[in-house]
Structure formats: structure tokens, C-alpha cells
C-alpha positions as CSV (number, residue, x, y, z in Angstrom):
1,M,-42.5,-119.7,210.3
2,N,-45.2,-122.0,211.7
3,R,-43.3,-125.0,210.3
4,G,-40.1,-123.7,212.0
5,N,-41.8,-123.3,215.3
6,K,-43.1,-126.9,215.1
7,I,-39.6,-128.2,214.4
8,I,-38.1,-126.2,217.3
9,K,-40.8,-127.4,219.7
10,R,-40.3,-131.0,218.7
11,A,-36.5,-130.6,219.2
12,E,-37.1,-129.1,222.7
13,N,-39.4,-132.0,223.6
14,I,-36.7,-134.5,222.5
15,L,-34.1,-132.6,224.5
16,K,-36.3,-132.9,227.6
17,N,-36.6,-136.7,227.0
18,V,-32.9,-137.0,226.6
19,K,-32.2,-135.2,229.9
20,A,-34.9,-137.3,231.7
21,N,-33.8,-140.7,230.2
22,N,-30.1,-140.2,229.5
23,D,-30.8,-141.8,226.1
24,L,-28.6,-139.9,223.6
25,R,-30.1,-142.0,220.7
26,L,-33.2,-139.8,220.9
27,F,-31.1,-137.0,219.3
28,N,-31.3,-138.9,216.0
29,E,-35.0,-138.0,215.9
30,I,-34.3,-134.3,215.6
31,E,-34.5,-133.1,212.0
32,F,-33.8,-129.6,210.8
33,P,-34.7,-128.6,207.2
34,P,-31.9,-127.3,205.1
35,L,-31.4,-123.5,205.2
36,E,-32.1,-121.4,202.1
37,K,-28.4,-120.7,201.6
38,D,-27.8,-124.5,201.5
39,I,-30.6,-125.1,198.9
40,M,-30.1,-122.1,196.6
41,P,-26.8,-123.4,195.0
42,L,-28.8,-126.5,194.0
43,V,-31.3,-124.5,192.1
44,N,-30.6,-123.6,188.5
45,P,-30.3,-119.7,188.5
46,D,-32.5,-119.6,185.4
47,G,-35.2,-121.5,187.3
48,I,-35.4,-119.1,190.3
49,E,-38.1,-117.0,188.6
50,R,-40.1,-120.2,188.0
51,L,-39.6,-121.2,191.6
52,K,-40.9,-117.8,192.8
53,L,-43.9,-118.2,190.5
54,L,-44.7,-121.6,191.9
55,L,-44.4,-120.4,195.5
56,K,-46.5,-117.3,194.8
57,T,-49.2,-119.5,193.1
58,Y,-49.1,-122.0,196.0
59,N,-49.6,-119.3,198.6
60,E,-52.5,-117.7,196.6
61,L,-54.3,-121.1,196.3
62,F,-53.5,-122.4,199.8
63,P,-52.8,-119.3,202.0
64,E,-53.2,-121.0,205.4
65,R,-52.2,-124.5,204.4
66,D,-49.7,-126.4,206.6
67,K,-46.8,-127.0,204.3
68,D,-46.1,-130.3,206.0
69,I,-49.2,-131.7,204.3
70,L,-48.3,-133.2,201.0
71,L,-50.2,-132.0,197.9
72,T,-52.6,-134.4,196.2
73,E,-52.3,-135.0,192.4
74,E,-55.4,-132.8,191.9
75,E,-53.8,-130.0,193.9
76,H,-50.6,-130.2,191.8
77,K,-52.7,-129.9,188.6
78,L,-54.6,-126.9,190.1
79,I,-51.3,-125.1,190.7
80,M,-50.0,-125.9,187.2
81,N,-53.3,-124.8,185.6
82,S,-53.3,-121.6,187.6
83,I,-49.8,-120.8,186.4
84,V,-50.7,-121.6,182.8
85,N,-53.7,-119.3,183.0
86,K,-51.5,-116.4,184.2
87,F,-49.8,-116.3,180.8
């Protein structure tokens, strides 16, 4: 939700700049992430449970983390090790 609010705020600021400068090229800076309904057909249905497990583990390990910040290699390993330990 926080990420969505940031994206909307950025789009609003760009719109204000377009109105002020009449520069329609600024619209190219607006990026909206794909919606879940657009992504889900790309996911193997057999992998949905795995995806849920990854997301649950991520949220347990990094509850307040800004999802725009990329994970380090060590953080990837931490997630994978946490998943392995659950079994």
C-alpha cells in the first residue's frame, strides 16, 4: 500500500509539472506496476503456493521494509534458509 501511495504521489507531481510547463514528454516518467490480475497468468499455477511461502517469509523477516529497496545476496540467502528450516 505504501508503495502504491508513493507511485500515485509521484504521478500527481508529474501531472502538476506537465500542467505548469506544458511538456507532455514528462508523462513518460510515470510508471505504474502491473496489476495482480496481469501478473497471475504468468505464474505457473503449481508455483502459487511457493510464491505465497516466499512472500510470507519475506514479510516475517522484513515486516516494515520498503519493497522498493532491492535485497542483498545475504538477504536472499536468509529468506531461502528460513524457508528450508520451515520444512
